[in-house]
C-alpha positions as CSV (number, residue, x, y, z in Angstrom):
1,X,86.2,-30.5,-36.9
2,X,86.0,-33.6,-39.1
3,X,86.5,-37.0,-37.5
4,X,88.5,-40.0,-38.7
5,X,87.1,-42.8,-40.8
6,X,87.2,-46.0,-38.7
7,X,87.5,-49.7,-39.6
8,X,86.5,-52.1,-36.7
9,X,87.5,-55.8,-36.7
10,X,85.9,-58.2,-34.3
11,X,84.5,-61.7,-34.7
12,X,82.0,-61.0,-31.9
13,X,79.1,-59.7,-34.0
14,X,77.1,-58.2,-31.1
15,X,80.2,-56.4,-29.7
16,X,81.1,-55.2,-33.2
17,X,77.7,-53.9,-34.1
18,X,77.3,-52.2,-30.7
19,X,80.6,-50.4,-31.0
20,X,80.0,-49.3,-34.6
21,X,76.6,-48.0,-33.6
22,X,78.1,-46.0,-30.6
23,X,80.9,-44.5,-32.7
24,X,78.6,-43.6,-35.6
25,X,76.2,-41.9,-33.2
26,X,79.2,-39.9,-31.9
27,X,79.9,-38.5,-35.4
28,X,82.5,-41.0,-36.6
29,X,82.3,-42.8,-40.0
30,X,82.6,-46.4,-38.8
31,X,82.6,-49.7,-40.7
32,X,82.8,-53.2,-39.2
33,X,84.1,-56.6,-40.4
34,X,84.5,-59.9,-38.6
35,X,87.9,-61.2,-39.9
36,X,91.3,-60.1,-41.0
37,X,90.7,-61.3,-44.6
38,X,87.6,-59.2,-44.9
39,X,89.5,-56.2,-43.5
40,X,92.3,-56.5,-46.1
41,X,89.7,-56.9,-48.9
42,X,87.9,-53.7,-47.7
43,X,91.2,-51.8,-47.3
44,X,92.1,-52.5,-50.9
45,X,88.9,-50.7,-51.9
46,X,88.5,-47.9,-49.4
47,X,90.6,-45.6,-47.3
48,X,90.5,-45.5,-43.5
49,X,92.3,-43.3,-41.0
50,X,92.2,-45.6,-37.9
51,X,91.8,-49.4,-37.6
52,X,90.5,-50.9,-34.3
53,X,91.1,-54.6,-34.2
54,X,90.6,-57.4,-31.7
55,X,93.7,-59.5,-31.3
56,X,91.8,-62.9,-31.4
57,X,90.4,-63.3,-34.9
58,X,89.5,-66.4,-36.9
59,X,91.9,-67.6,-39.6
60,X,94.3,-64.7,-39.6
61,X,95.4,-63.5,-36.1
62,X,95.8,-59.9,-35.0
63,X,99.6,-59.9,-35.3
64,X,99.5,-61.3,-38.9
65,X,96.9,-58.8,-39.8
66,X,98.9,-55.8,-38.5
67,X,101.9,-57.1,-40.4
68,X,99.9,-57.3,-43.7
69,X,98.4,-53.9,-43.1
70,X,101.8,-52.3,-42.5
71,X,103.2,-53.7,-45.8
72,X,100.8,-51.5,-47.7
73,X,99.5,-48.8,-45.3
74,X,102.2,-46.8,-43.7
75,X,100.0,-43.9,-42.5
76,X,96.9,-45.6,-41.1
77,X,96.8,-45.8,-37.3
78,X,96.1,-49.1,-35.6
79,X,94.6,-49.7,-32.1
80,X,94.4,-53.3,-30.8
81,X,91.9,-54.6,-28.3
82,X,93.1,-57.4,-26.0
83,X,92.1,-59.1,-22.8
84,X,93.7,-57.8,-19.6
85,X,95.5,-61.1,-19.1
86,X,97.2,-60.9,-22.5
87,X,98.7,-57.4,-22.3
88,X,102.1,-59.0,-23.5
89,X,100.3,-59.8,-26.8
90,X,99.4,-56.1,-27.1
91,X,103.0,-55.1,-26.5
92,X,104.0,-57.5,-29.3
93,X,101.4,-55.8,-31.5
94,X,103.0,-52.4,-30.7
95,X,106.4,-53.7,-31.8
96,X,104.7,-55.1,-35.0
97,X,103.3,-51.7,-35.9
98,X,100.2,-51.0,-33.8
99,X,100.0,-47.5,-32.4
100,X,98.1,-48.1,-29.1
101,X,96.1,-50.7,-27.3
102,X,93.1,-51.0,-25.0
103,X,92.0,-53.8,-22.7
104,X,88.6,-55.4,-22.5
105,X,86.0,-54.5,-21.5
106,X,86.3,-51.4,-23.6
107,X,85.8,-48.0,-21.8
108,X,84.2,-45.8,-24.5
109,X,85.6,-42.6,-23.1
110,X,89.1,-44.0,-23.0
111,X,88.7,-45.2,-26.6
112,X,87.6,-41.7,-27.7
113,X,90.6,-40.2,-26.0
114,X,92.9,-42.6,-27.9
115,X,91.1,-41.9,-31.2
116,X,91.5,-38.1,-30.6
117,X,95.2,-38.5,-29.8
118,X,95.9,-40.6,-32.9
119,X,93.7,-38.4,-35.2
120,X,95.5,-35.2,-34.0
121,X,98.9,-36.8,-34.7
122,X,97.8,-37.8,-38.2
123,X,96.3,-34.4,-38.9
124,X,99.6,-32.8,-37.9
125,X,101.5,-35.0,-40.3
126,X,99.0,-34.3,-43.1
127,X,99.2,-30.6,-42.3
128,X,102.9,-30.7,-42.4
129,X,102.8,-32.2,-45.9
130,X,100.3,-29.7,-47.0
131,X,102.5,-26.8,-45.8
132,X,105.4,-28.3,-47.7
133,X,103.4,-28.4,-50.8
134,X,102.1,-24.9,-50.3
135,X,105.6,-23.5,-49.7
136,X,107.1,-25.5,-52.5
137,X,108.9,-23.1,-54.7
138,X,109.0,-23.5,-58.5
139,X,111.5,-26.3,-58.4
140,X,112.4,-26.8,-54.7
141,X,110.5,-27.5,-51.5
142,X,111.0,-25.4,-48.4
143,X,111.8,-26.6,-44.8
144,X,110.0,-23.6,-43.3
145,X,107.3,-25.2,-41.2
146,X,104.6,-23.8,-38.9
147,X,100.9,-23.1,-38.5
148,X,100.7,-20.5,-35.7
149,X,99.3,-17.0,-36.5
150,X,102.9,-15.6,-36.6
151,X,104.1,-18.2,-39.1
152,X,101.0,-17.9,-41.3
153,X,101.7,-14.1,-41.4
154,X,105.2,-14.9,-42.5
155,X,104.0,-17.2,-45.3
156,X,101.7,-14.5,-46.5
157,X,104.6,-12.0,-46.5
158,X,106.8,-14.4,-48.4
159,X,104.1,-14.7,-51.1
160,X,103.7,-10.9,-51.3
161,X,107.3,-9.9,-51.5
162,X,108.8,-12.8,-53.5
163,X,107.8,-11.4,-57.0
164,X,109.5,-8.0,-56.2
165,X,113.1,-7.0,-56.2
166,X,112.9,-5.1,-52.9
167,X,115.6,-5.6,-50.3
168,X,114.4,-7.7,-47.3
169,X,115.6,-7.5,-43.7
170,X,114.9,-10.6,-41.7
171,X,115.0,-10.2,-37.9
172,X,115.2,-12.9,-35.2
173,X,117.3,-14.8,-32.7
174,X,119.9,-17.2,-33.8
175,X,118.5,-20.6,-34.8
176,X,114.9,-19.3,-35.7
177,X,115.2,-20.1,-39.4
178,X,116.0,-16.8,-41.0
179,X,117.9,-18.4,-43.9
180,X,114.9,-20.7,-44.6
181,X,112.8,-17.5,-44.9
182,X,115.3,-16.1,-47.4
183,X,115.5,-19.4,-49.2
184,X,111.7,-19.5,-49.6
185,X,111.5,-15.9,-50.9
186,X,114.1,-16.7,-53.5
187,X,112.5,-20.0,-54.7
188,X,109.1,-18.3,-55.0
189,X,110.5,-15.4,-57.0
190,X,111.3,-15.0,-60.7
191,X,114.9,-15.6,-59.8
192,X,114.3,-19.2,-58.7
193,X,116.3,-20.6,-61.6
194,X,119.3,-18.5,-60.7
195,X,121.8,-18.8,-57.9
196,X,120.9,-18.5,-54.2
197,X,124.1,-17.5,-52.5
198,X,124.5,-17.3,-48.7
199,X,127.3,-15.7,-46.7
200,X,127.5,-15.6,-42.9
201,X,129.2,-12.3,-42.0
202,X,129.8,-12.9,-38.2
203,X,132.7,-15.3,-38.5
204,X,134.8,-13.3,-41.0
205,X,137.3,-10.5,-40.4
206,X,136.9,-7.2,-42.3
207,X,139.5,-8.1,-45.0
208,X,138.2,-11.6,-45.6
209,X,134.6,-10.4,-45.7
210,X,135.4,-7.7,-48.2
211,X,137.1,-10.3,-50.4
212,X,134.3,-12.8,-50.0
213,X,131.7,-10.2,-51.0
214,X,133.5,-8.4,-53.9
215,X,136.2,-10.8,-55.0
216,X,139.9,-9.8,-55.5
217,X,142.4,-9.5,-58.2
218,X,145.6,-11.6,-58.5
219,X,148.3,-10.1,-56.2
220,X,145.8,-7.9,-54.3
221,X,147.3,-9.2,-51.0
222,X,149.6,-11.9,-49.8
223,X,148.1,-15.3,-50.8
224,X,146.0,-13.8,-53.6
225,X,147.6,-16.1,-56.3
226,X,144.8,-15.7,-58.8
227,X,141.7,-13.5,-59.5
228,X,138.6,-14.7,-57.6
229,X,135.0,-13.7,-58.0
230,X,133.1,-12.6,-54.9
231,X,129.6,-13.6,-53.8
232,X,128.0,-10.7,-55.6
233,X,129.3,-11.9,-59.0
234,X,128.4,-15.5,-58.2
235,X,124.9,-14.4,-57.3
236,X,124.4,-12.3,-60.5
237,X,120.7,-12.5,-61.7
238,X,119.9,-14.3,-58.4
239,X,119.7,-13.7,-54.7
240,X,122.4,-12.9,-52.1
241,X,121.6,-13.7,-48.5
242,X,123.8,-11.9,-45.9
243,X,123.4,-13.4,-42.5
244,X,124.3,-11.4,-39.4
245,X,124.8,-8.3,-41.5
246,X,125.0,-6.3,-38.2
247,X,128.5,-7.6,-37.7
248,X,129.9,-5.7,-40.7
249,X,132.6,-3.0,-40.2
250,X,131.7,0.5,-41.3
251,X,134.2,0.3,-44.1
252,X,132.5,-2.8,-45.6
253,X,129.1,-1.2,-45.0
254,X,130.1,1.7,-47.3
255,X,131.0,-0.6,-50.2
256,X,127.8,-2.6,-49.6
257,X,125.7,0.6,-49.8
258,X,127.3,1.5,-53.1
259,X,126.3,-1.8,-54.6
260,X,122.7,-1.4,-53.4
261,X,122.5,2.1,-54.9
262,X,124.4,1.6,-58.2
263,X,124.6,-2.1,-58.8
264,X,128.4,-1.9,-59.2
265,X,131.7,-2.3,-57.4
266,X,135.4,-3.0,-57.9
267,X,137.2,-6.2,-56.8
268,X,139.7,-5.8,-54.0
269,X,142.9,-4.6,-55.6
270,X,141.2,-3.9,-58.9
271,X,140.1,-0.9,-60.9
272,X,137.6,-2.4,-63.3
273,X,134.0,-1.7,-62.4
274,X,131.8,-4.9,-62.2
275,X,128.1,-4.5,-62.7
276,X,125.6,-7.0,-61.2
277,X,121.9,-7.6,-60.8
278,X,121.4,-9.1,-57.4
279,X,118.4,-9.2,-55.1
280,X,119.8,-8.7,-51.5
281,X,118.2,-10.3,-48.4
282,X,119.9,-9.5,-45.1
283,X,119.4,-11.0,-41.6
284,X,120.5,-10.1,-38.1
285,X,119.8,-11.0,-34.5
286,X,120.8,-7.5,-33.4
287,X,118.7,-4.4,-32.9
288,X,119.9,-2.4,-35.9
289,X,118.1,0.8,-34.9
290,X,120.1,0.7,-31.6
291,X,123.3,0.0,-33.6
292,X,122.5,3.0,-35.8
293,X,121.9,5.3,-32.8
294,X,125.2,4.2,-31.2
295,X,127.2,4.8,-34.4
296,X,128.0,1.1,-35.3
297,X,125.7,0.8,-38.3
298,X,125.2,3.3,-41.1
299,X,121.7,4.9,-41.1
300,X,121.5,5.1,-44.9
301,X,122.4,1.4,-45.2
302,X,119.8,0.5,-42.6
303,X,117.1,2.1,-44.6
304,X,118.3,0.5,-47.8
305,X,118.2,-2.9,-46.3
306,X,115.0,-2.4,-44.3
307,X,112.6,-1.8,-47.2
308,X,110.5,-4.8,-46.0
309,X,111.2,-6.3,-42.5
310,X,110.2,-9.9,-41.6
311,X,110.4,-10.9,-37.9
312,X,110.9,-14.6,-37.2
313,X,109.6,-15.4,-33.7
314,X,111.7,-17.6,-31.3
315,X,110.4,-21.1,-30.7
316,X,109.3,-20.3,-27.2
317,X,106.7,-17.9,-28.7
318,X,105.3,-20.5,-31.1
319,X,105.1,-23.5,-28.9
320,X,101.9,-24.6,-30.7
321,X,104.1,-25.5,-33.7
322,X,106.1,-27.9,-31.6
323,X,104.2,-31.1,-32.6
324,X,104.3,-30.0,-36.3
325,X,108.0,-29.2,-36.3
326,X,108.9,-32.3,-34.3
327,X,107.0,-34.6,-36.7
328,X,108.6,-32.9,-39.6
329,X,112.1,-33.5,-38.3
330,X,111.3,-37.1,-37.5
331,X,110.1,-37.8,-41.0
332,X,113.1,-36.0,-42.4
333,X,115.8,-37.8,-40.4
334,X,114.0,-41.2,-40.4
335,X,114.2,-41.0,-44.2
336,X,117.8,-39.8,-44.2
337,X,119.0,-42.6,-41.8
338,X,116.6,-45.3,-43.3
339,X,114.7,-45.9,-40.1
340,X,111.1,-46.9,-39.5
341,X,110.2,-44.4,-36.8
342,X,106.5,-43.3,-36.6
343,X,106.7,-40.6,-34.0
344,X,107.0,-39.9,-30.3
345,X,105.5,-41.2,-27.1
346,X,103.1,-38.6,-25.4
347,X,105.7,-38.1,-22.6
348,X,108.3,-37.0,-25.1
349,X,106.0,-34.5,-26.7
350,X,105.2,-33.1,-23.2
351,X,108.9,-32.7,-22.5
352,X,109.6,-31.0,-25.8
353,X,106.7,-28.6,-25.3
354,X,107.8,-27.7,-21.8
355,X,111.5,-27.0,-22.6
356,X,112.5,-23.3,-23.2
357,X,114.6,-24.0,-26.4
358,X,117.3,-21.2,-26.1
359,X,118.8,-22.5,-29.4
360,X,115.3,-22.3,-31.1
361,X,114.4,-24.5,-34.1
362,X,118.0,-25.3,-34.8
363,X,118.4,-26.9,-31.3
364,X,115.1,-28.8,-31.7
365,X,116.3,-30.2,-35.0
366,X,119.6,-31.3,-33.5
367,X,117.8,-33.0,-30.6
368,X,115.5,-34.9,-32.9
369,X,118.2,-35.9,-35.3
370,X,120.2,-37.3,-32.4
371,X,117.1,-39.2,-31.1
372,X,116.4,-40.7,-34.6
373,X,120.1,-41.8,-34.9
374,X,120.0,-43.5,-31.4
375,X,116.4,-44.9,-31.6
376,X,116.2,-48.7,-31.7
377,X,112.4,-48.8,-31.6
378,X,109.6,-47.5,-33.9
379,X,108.7,-44.7,-31.4
380,X,111.0,-42.1,-29.8
381,X,110.9,-42.4,-26.0
382,X,112.4,-40.3,-23.2
383,X,115.5,-42.6,-23.2
384,X,116.6,-41.0,-26.5
385,X,116.4,-37.3,-25.4
386,X,119.6,-35.6,-24.1
387,X,119.6,-35.0,-20.4
388,X,119.9,-31.3,-20.6
389,X,116.3,-30.9,-21.9
390,X,114.8,-33.2,-19.3
391,X,113.4,-31.4,-16.3
392,X,115.3,-31.9,-13.1
393,X,113.7,-32.4,-9.7
394,X,115.3,-29.2,-8.5
395,X,113.8,-27.2,-11.5
396,X,110.4,-28.6,-10.9
397,X,110.2,-28.6,-7.1
398,X,109.6,-24.8,-6.8
399,X,106.8,-23.1,-8.7
400,X,107.0,-19.3,-8.8
401,X,103.8,-17.6,-9.8
402,X,103.8,-13.8,-10.0
403,X,101.2,-11.8,-8.1
404,X,98.4,-10.8,-10.4
405,X,98.4,-14.1,-12.3
406,X,94.9,-15.3,-13.1
407,X,93.6,-18.5,-11.6
408,X,93.6,-20.1,-15.1
409,X,97.2,-19.0,-15.6
410,X,98.3,-20.3,-12.2
411,X,96.5,-23.7,-13.0
412,X,98.4,-23.9,-16.3
413,X,101.7,-23.1,-14.6
414,X,101.2,-25.7,-11.8
415,X,100.2,-28.5,-14.2
416,X,102.9,-27.7,-16.7
417,X,105.6,-27.7,-14.0
418,X,104.4,-30.9,-12.5
419,X,104.4,-32.5,-15.9
420,X,108.1,-31.4,-16.2
421,X,108.9,-32.9,-12.8
422,X,107.3,-36.2,-13.9
423,X,109.1,-36.1,-17.2
424,X,105.7,-35.9,-19.0
425,X,103.9,-38.6,-17.2
426,X,100.2,-37.4,-16.9
427,X,99.4,-40.3,-14.6
428,X,102.1,-39.4,-12.1
429,X,101.3,-35.7,-12.3
430,X,97.7,-36.4,-11.6
431,X,98.7,-38.5,-8.5
432,X,100.9,-35.6,-7.2
433,X,98.2,-33.0,-7.8
434,X,95.3,-35.1,-6.5
435,X,93.3,-34.8,-9.7
436,X,92.3,-37.3,-12.4
437,X,94.5,-38.1,-15.4
438,X,91.6,-37.3,-17.6
439,X,91.4,-33.7,-16.3
440,X,95.1,-33.2,-17.1
441,X,94.6,-34.6,-20.6
442,X,91.6,-32.3,-21.1
443,X,93.5,-29.3,-19.9
444,X,96.6,-30.0,-22.0
445,X,94.4,-30.5,-25.1
446,X,92.5,-27.2,-24.3
447,X,95.8,-25.3,-24.1
448,X,97.2,-26.8,-27.3
449,X,94.0,-25.7,-29.2
450,X,94.5,-22.2,-28.0
């Protein structure tokens, strides 16, 4: 794995040269300068991923330097070095835009852990942007985000099926992002310049759903004061996405099947045949095969819809995507609400990763939007998370491990539950378990990497 490019700033030449030498030997690309002015000059010519700066510098102090860097460099990470007695200055630096701090004398292993943490965060943000570019349809970006094997398989399927006109059935729990998959298929297809029309079937009665799909003629029923086109006509030459298609009555299913077979229908209360060219994508959180066997869903319609099936996994089965998704939503809502928020504290990410997310990605998005709205700092802390996702002492006090669990699995469960109990504090979890904080950090990193 590549390592970040570092810029070190310290007016103590011996300390600077020694640190550059150590980090270079460890595989980093490290450059060193002795003043803030030299640093700004070098930054105008070269790109760096992480800046490590002493707070006491000649001419331009550390706080002024951070302020100048942040005017031009939003993405570079900044670590400040300060004497133990001036930790308050480091806190001021964090408020000014630094990402982390270390106290003198520098512990090299601690520095490497900080660098790894910041580099991982930057890689996730960069990866997020790359995925957005990759999934960008002809004229519109997608919000479908992920890098787990399940999600990479979905991205490949989207690329494969988008050029065709085949019907697609998207399966998955509520809140997993089924409409985003449908949207990505449409905007990567030849129909991208035509309408993408979505209709959620679950909330509509049979009569309303029939009218919404096929339209109605004036006077067809009480309240039909004028002729109205349905979603099929509106989506002509484009894509129609039917969410929760398993909620349709058998009567509406018959009419839907006819459109799929012949590309035509009559409006409610009408006799004129309307012809359309629509690519249909359906989605459901139900087991349609079971619905067919129990007589609630037509078998012939099921096979018409299920030409190609795409299963979107629940968030609990793609926890490795949690940092990527969380950073994506922070960037999205910080921009929407015009806030300078750079990410989360490590404790927040621990809590987000430990929660079971019954509402899936939709629930995660709502939690992070709420946090961004309430956040008054440049980092989201535990204070801005809703209480329902924070672990309670009762939840964390009993750890149930099934018989047959491997020692490695038991270790993971115990550490994870203890982190929940301590609201993500690795230091407190280490104290409770009687192990080092570094061991917990090592184990968490090992699990995140698969």
